[in-house]
N, C-alpha and C positions, 0 to 999 in steps of 0.2 A: 289468198296467197299474197306475198309481198315480193319486191324486186330483190335481186342479189345484192344490190348496193345497200338497200335498207337492212337486209339480213346481216351483212357485214357490219353495218353501223351499230346494230344491237348487240352483236356477239363478240366483237374484237375488243379486248380489254387491256392490251399492253400499254406501256408508256406512250403518251401522245395521241392515243386514239380517243375519239369523242366519248365512247362509253367508259373507257378506262379512266378518263378525266372526271367523268361524273361520279363513278364509284369511289374514286379516291377522295371525294368530299365527305365520306362517311366513315365512322368507326367500323372496322371489319373484324370478325372473329378470326383468331389465328391459332389458338391452341386451347386445350382443356387444362384446367388446373391439375386434374388427375394425372396428366402426362408428366408432371414434375414430382410425383410421389415416390419414384424409384431412385436409383443411384445417380442417374444422369439428369442434371439440371440445365442442360443445353440442348436445343433442338434446332434443326434446319426448318425454315419456313419459306415456302414459295407462295407468293400472293400477287395476283394480277400480273403475272408474267415476270415478276422480279424476285430476287433471292435475298433472304434476310436470315439472321441468326437471332433466336430468342433465348434468353437465359434468365435465371433467377439467382441473384447473388446471395452471399451469406446472411445478409440482413433481410432476405425475403423479398427484395425489390426486383421487379421484372424490367429487363432492358431489351429493346429490339434494335439491332444495328444492321447496316448493309453487311452482307455475308463475306465479301472479299476484303481481306486485310489491306489497309491503305499503303502498307509497305511494299509488298510484292504480290498481293492479291491471292494469297493462300486462303483456304476455306476455314472461316472462323467457327463453323459449326462443330469442328473437331477440337476447339480450344479447351483450355484448362481454366477452371474456376479457381482463381487465386487472388488473395489480397484485395478483395472488394471489387473484382472485375473479371474480365475474360481475357486470358493470355493466349496469344497466337503461338502454336507450337513451332513455327518455322524459325523465328528469331527472338521470340519472347516478348514482343510488344504487348502491353497491357492496356485494356480499355475498360472504362466504367460504364454504367447503364446509360449515362448521358452522352457517351461517345468521346469523352475526354481521354486522351492518351496519357496514361500515368507513368509509364516506364518504357524506355527503349534500351534494354540492358546490353545489347551488343555494341552500342555506341561508346565512344571514349568517355571516361569519367569527366563530368562537368558539361557534357553535351546538353544543349537546350532544344534538341530536335523535337522532343515530345511536346514541347509547348507550341510548336508550329503545326502539329498534326492533330486532326480531329476526324473521327469516323462518324458518318451521318447516323443519327439516332432518331427514333420515332416514339411518340407518346404511347403509353400503354395504360389500360384500365382493366381491372378484374371485376366482372359482374356475374353473379350467379354461377360460379364455377367455370366461366369462360374468360380467357385472356383476349381482350380486344386491342387492336392497334390502329393508329391513324397514320397513313402515309401520304396524305394530301397536303395542299398548301395552307399556310396560315394557321390560325387557331382552330382546333378541332371543334365540331359542333357539340352541343350539350346532349346528354343521354335523355331520352324520353322516359317518363315514369310508367312504362309498360308493366303489366302484371308480373312478367317474368323477372323484372328488375326490382319491383317493389316488394315481392314476397321474400321472407327470410330464407336463409340457406337451408333450414330444415325442410322447407316446403318446395324446394326446387332441385332438379337433377339435370346435369348437362352431359351430352354425348355427341359424337360426330362419326361420319363415315365418308369414304371417298367414292365418288362416281366418276367414271371415265367418259365424260362428255361435257359439253358446254354448259355454263351456268344457267342460261336462259331457258333451255328446254327442261332443265330440272325444276326451276322456279315455276314454270308454267303448269306443272302438275298441280300446284296448290291453287290454281285459278280455274280448275276444271272439275266441278262437283259431279258431273255426269259419269266420269270414268269409274267411280267407286262401285257402281252397280254392276260393272262387268269385270274390270281388272281385279277387284278385291272380292269377287263373289265366292262365297263358300256354299256348298250344296247342303251342308248340315249345320245347324246352330250349336255352338258350344255352350257349356254351362257358364252363364255370366259370372257366377261366383269364382270361376277360375280365370277371369279375364284380366287380372291385375297386370298392368304394364303393357297390354296389348291393345292396339287400336282396332276399332270396329268389331269389338267382341262383347262389350257390355250391353246393358239396356240403355234406353234414352231417359231423359227426364220425364217424369209424370206418366210412366207406363212400364209394363214388364216386357214390352216387345224387344227382342234382341235386335240390335242394329243390323246384324247380318241378314235377318229376315226382311227388314225394311228395305235395305239396299237391293236384295235379290228380287223381291216381289213388286217393287214400285220403281221401275227403271226409266221412267220418262219424267224427270223432275222439271219443275218450273223454276227458272233461275233468274234472279233479279240482281243487278249490279248498280251500286250507288257510290259515286265519288264522295269521299270523306277526307277529313283533315290528314289522316295518316296514310291515305292511299285509296283503297277500294274496300267496300263491304259487299259480300256476296250472300244473298239469302236464297236458300234452296228449299223448295216445297215439294213434298211428295204426298199426294192425296191418298190417304188410307181408305177412307169411306166418306160419306156425306157429313159425318160429325167430327172426323179426326184428320188433322194434317200434320205430317212430320215436318219439323222446321229445323234447318241446320244453318247457322250463321257462322261464316268464316271471313277472314280478312287478308288483304295484301297490305303489308306495311312497307311503304316505299323506302329504299329502292329494291330490296331483294329478300324480303322475309314474308312468311305467311303465319297467321295465328289461327288455329283450328281446334275444335274440341277432340280430345281422345276418349273421354268418358264424362259422366256427370260431374266427377270430382277434379279432373285433370285436363289442362289445356296444353297444347304444343305450340311453341314459338320456334320456327325453323328458318335459318338463313341458308342461302346457297351462295357460297363464297368462291369466286373463281381462283383456282390455282394458276391457270393460264387459259388460253382459248379452248383447250380440249379436255380440261379436268376441273372438277369442283368438289369441295367438301361441303356436306350439309352439317350444320351445327344446330342442335336442338336443345332447347331448355324446356323441360316439363315443369309445370307449375300446379300445385295442389291447392284447392280452395277448402279442403277439409283437414285431414290429418297430415302429419309429416310423411314425406315420400320414403319408401323403402328403397334406398339407393343401392344397397347390395343386390337386391333382386333385379332392379332395373338394369344395373350394370352387367350382371351375369347374363341376362337375357340378350343384351345387345352385343356383348363380346363374343357370343356364340356364332354370330354371323359377320361381325366387323371386328376381328381380333386385333389386339395390340401387337406390335408398337405402331404399325402404319395405318390401322383402321381401314385396310383394304378388304372388301367383301370376299368371303370364301366362295360365294356364287358369283360368277362373272362371265364375260363373253367366252373365255377359254373353256369353260365347262357347260356352256349353254344355260347358264344361270340356274343349273339344277333341274332343268326341264324333265318331266316324267309324264309320258303320254297316258299311262294308266291312271295317274292322279288327275290329269286333265279330264278324263272321262268320268271319274267317280267322285272326286272330292273338291277340286277347285276349278274355277273357270280358266285359269292360266296354266296350272300344272307346274308351278314353281314353288310349292311349299306354302306355309301359312304366315310367313313374315311379310307384311305388306311393304316394308322398305325394299325388299327384293323385287316385288312386283313393280313398284315405281322405278326402281333402278333399271330393270329390263326395259320398261316403256321408254325411258330416256336414253339409255345407252344404245338400244337397238335402232334409234334414229340416226346413229352415226356420231362422230366426234362433234360436229356442228350440224344441226338439223338443216336440211335444204328446204327452207320455207317457200321457195318458188314452186314447189311441187305439192303443197298442201291445199286442201279445200275445206275451209272452216264452215261450221254450221251454227245454228241458233244456240246450241249448248256451249259454244265457244265464246260467248259474249264477254266473259271475264278476261279471256286472253286478248280479245280485240281491244277492250277498254284499257288494259294495262299497256299494250303496245302504243296506243295513242298517248297515254300518260308519259311513257318513256320517251317518245318523240318530243313531246312538249318540254320535258325537263332537260333533254339534251340540248334543245334550242336555247333554253334559259342559260345554261352553263356557257354555251358558245358566246352568248351576249354579255357574259360577265355577271349574270344575276345569280341569286341564291336559290338553289333548287328545293323542291318539296322535302320536308322532314330533315333539312339541314338546320337544326333548331338553335336558337339563342338560349342563354340561361333563363331568360324571362319566359320564353315560350314552352320550355321543356316540361315544367310541372303540370301543365294543362293537358299534355299529351298522355292520357291514361288509358287503361284497358288494354286492347279493345275488347268489346263484347264478343265472346265465342260461345256458342250455345247449340245444344242438340236435344230437342224434346218434341212432344206431341201436343199440339194446340187443339182445344175443344171449344174455344170461345168464339172463333171466327175473326178475331182481331189479332192477326199474326204478330205485328210489330209490338203491340202492347204486351202480348204474351211473353215474347222473349226479353223485352226490356224489364218487365216486372220480375220475371224469373231470374234474370242476371242480377238485378238489384238485391233480391232476397239472398241469393248465393253469396254475394259479397258481404251483405250484412251479417251473415252467419260465419263468414271466414274468420279464423282465429287471428289472422294478421291484418284484418280490416281493409280488404281490397276496395279501392275507391271506384265509384261509378265513373264510366267514361264521360269526359267533359262534353 
């Protein structure tokens, strides 16, 4: 357990808070490109306890501005896209993607007021179907050459969903390999051929064992945690017999993402982005190392539980996350369906808006969470001293930040690290887009 002061330090993210100051030093996902496919090219964004408006102008350029109009603070997310910018419906003031005031039409002819007004604007970048924004000080950091950014559009798919709880308890799911044997336990194995787009349903590398069986029958994993340049690497071993060991390699990419395998072909890169202290969006980029991703199927699967336009889950606290006691007895360990996103959502939201970590009792299997909190404390101290935190990359550093390795297979050699490194290298060598081996 930790103190209430430490818990507040980790979880509070508004302007001026230590953790909010840290997270503002990084690019943050704020929207899906798919959200701009319809009639409306303007959307409200709430990020780290602040309000913004994101829009795409007629030239296809994204702009993110403070949401309150600098005239009399009306909500610009209801603005009109006109003449290369966003026009406030209150008095017609017009702003471009850089925050320049282009027109103040209610003013007298010849007025120069618009030259004296500027709305605060924030840099944006589009990567793999996600719009990222930077709301911190100075020049934004460079993007790392992670697989999810290096792969072509045909081999990536992005989606998001809202969880009504603090960002940290959501991220900590990705540092906890042990929970998968319980929270995601299915009593029967599905046909792996029907597993497309579903996590923990296919077989692993180098075997025909369904991953559901591995998790169900081998529930005392050996977990190793290694500090690496991008954050942490977790290696989880499940001994199947004297000759075979199931190996799962996952990663924490500081400050708030994890990279894990979904299947032998596809990896998941997922950010947990604070809306405010009590809510967060997960943004996921799926990356294929084989053929192009079937985006229509992936999108349809996920919209069934996280529908547009708000991406709020249809299963939530108000309906007990769809809990079914008959299912819990006969089909799944949790009793909340077969979508593991809902399982994780329940685990995180049921802890409350902000988990009270003064009441927890961590065990050996929580070593990833312990290591991350120490890392987070260290980087908070760095920022407080005015130093550059981990993964706040320069343009010279970014190209070397590749991968990271994400792997799920069965080793028979007895040399676990060599097994997953060689397997990952082969997968990358065979990838049509030429995924580079982690530096």
